C-alpha angles and dihedrals in degrees: 000000000000091000094056117103133178117268122231107247102184143315114260122209123195116225139170086229107030095180093051093049091047089053091053092054093039090058095039095050102028093240126146134229121259103241119252101019116146119235093257095057117034127173125198121208128205122231092278093052097255116143109246109161133019130189125211123198115235128180093243139351122193105211120240117265093228130218093016140346139087097314111050121194114263095202140341138202122245115210122185137206127186103233142028089244089057090048089058092046092050090047090060091047094048093050093045089053093053106273119141120219111237102171134005119206095151091130094058104123094211102041116005109201147153128209120214141178116229118225091276092049100256111144120235133172133220113197141164108257145120120297113234 
């Protein structure tokens, strides 16, 4: 029993509009909705049906003031692509879906990346790196 550890079920993001934020990530990541969820608690499943992200409705959520300021980020999501060309393609997709560019380090020779805020203000990164 000593070797047993809890398993990570999913990452949960708070949002003033849980369904709208879930839709942003559903479209960005190609996930699907778990059937039957109410609008105030929405779970997204990957292609194999595994829960990956959940969204919980909250009355208000002041967005983080990344990278500094009075409201630091509590967590962020790291998303990877395989090439710089794909980084540029996903940049266009993310922005068209409602993301806001916070920092652009796409020209970094060691780890090209961009930092965004999702529609609720949560930061997330897309960078060129290996897929695990």
